[in-house]
TIZAGU-695700 format. One line per field, with one value per residue (C-alpha): chain; x, y, z; residue in one letter; residue number from 1. Coordinates in steps of 0.001 Angstrom, whole numbers, plus 500000, padded with zeros to 6 digits. Example, Ala and Ser with C-alpha at 12.3 -4.5 7.8 and 13.67 -1.06 7.14 Angstrom:
mol	[A, A]
u	[512300, 513670]
v	[495500, 498940]
w	[507800, 507140]
type	[A, S]
seq	[1, 2]
// end
This chain:
mol	[A, A, A, A, A, A, A, A, A, A, A, A, A, A, A, A, A, A, A, A, A, A, A, A, A, A, A, A, A, A, A, A, A, A, A, A, A, A, A, A, A, A, A, A, A, A, A, A, A, A, A, A, A, A, A, A, A, A, A, A, A, A, A, A, A, A, A, A, A, A, A, A, A, A, A, A, A, A, A, A, A, A, A, A, A, A, A]
u	[500133, 502971, 503913, 501044, 500836, 504099, 503150, 500377, 503558, 506041, 509332, 510752, 508748, 506477, 503671, 500334, 500236, 497921, 498929, 500531, 502418, 501536, 504389, 506872, 507790, 511126, 511551, 508564, 508894, 509305, 505414, 503900, 503398, 502641, 501790, 505260, 506662, 503735, 505209, 508633, 507758, 505312, 508434, 511108, 508801, 507969, 511707, 512182, 509108, 510518, 513779, 512249, 510476, 513632, 515209, 512360, 511991, 515593, 514973, 512390, 514091, 517136, 515200, 513269, 516702, 517525, 514684, 514684, 518448, 517162, 514617, 517201, 519406, 516648, 515522, 519226, 519441, 515870, 517414, 521028, 518772, 516597, 519693, 521968, 518350, 517970, 521972]
v	[499838, 502402, 502128, 502551, 506007, 506616, 506212, 508629, 511633, 513049, 511906, 514922, 517528, 516159, 517148, 514932, 512874, 513732, 511638, 508181, 508078, 505057, 505287, 504832, 501442, 501373, 503830, 502666, 506050, 508055, 506949, 508781, 512783, 515657, 518752, 520444, 516777, 517435, 520611, 519533, 516610, 519450, 521625, 519197, 518257, 522096, 523229, 519809, 521241, 524891, 523359, 521650, 524514, 527283, 524565, 523937, 528097, 528284, 525603, 527891, 530564, 529001, 526978, 530895, 532639, 529764, 530172, 533935, 533337, 531500, 533673, 536014, 534551, 533577, 537140, 538571, 535562, 536917, 540369, 539522, 537806, 540478, 543064, 541266, 540894, 544472, 545909]
w	[500188, 501144, 497004, 495445, 497893, 496064, 492945, 493666, 494086, 492392, 493371, 491830, 492356, 495564, 493301, 493179, 489770, 486917, 484240, 482968, 480221, 478478, 475608, 478183, 479168, 480673, 483942, 485998, 488122, 484096, 483807, 486590, 485788, 487581, 486360, 486276, 484680, 481926, 481359, 480875, 478738, 476505, 476418, 475594, 472180, 471278, 471421, 469171, 466990, 467005, 465879, 462822, 461761, 462072, 459993, 457253, 457061, 456458, 453655, 452025, 452131, 450130, 447623, 447249, 446877, 444664, 441965, 442559, 441043, 438615, 437021, 436960, 434593, 432731, 432234, 431531, 428944, 427436, 427891, 425735, 422836, 422141, 422304, 420147, 418110, 417455, 417530]
type	[M, S, S, E, L, E, K, K, I, C, Q, K, H, K, L, K, I, K, T, V, D, L, K, Q, S, T, V, D, E, D, K, Y, L, C, I, K, C, L, I, E, K, I, D, I, Q, N, M, A, M, V, E, E, T, K, A, L, I, K, Q, M, K, S, E, Q, Q, C, N, K, I, K, E, N, Q, R, R, M, Y, N, C, Q, I, F, A, E, Y, F, A]
seq	[1, 2, 3, 4, 5, 6, 7, 8, 9, 10, 11, 12, 13, 14, 15, 16, 17, 18, 19, 20, 21, 22, 23, 24, 25, 26, 27, 28, 29, 30, 31, 32, 33, 34, 35, 36, 37, 38, 39, 40, 41, 42, 43, 44, 45, 46, 47, 48, 49, 50, 51, 52, 53, 54, 55, 56, 57, 58, 59, 60, 61, 62, 63, 64, 65, 66, 67, 68, 69, 70, 71, 72, 73, 74, 75, 76, 77, 78, 79, 80, 81, 82, 83, 84, 85, 86, 87]
// end
């Protein structure tokens, strides 16, 4: 009964357990989450998402810049053809 009572209190923050992580089966202590543990877990996931988003934005900007360069090169080539034609 004592261990059941201990599971209802977070060992790290000494707060009441509010959720159980069903995906994590390695360490029994890490399965039971208080509000602070849950917030920490969510923040870590969001930070990863922010980093992924930053990488995606950087890639999109790079592709956009590459497309602009190609478009400008095409325009310059067309201008050269017109200049040679009318010269």
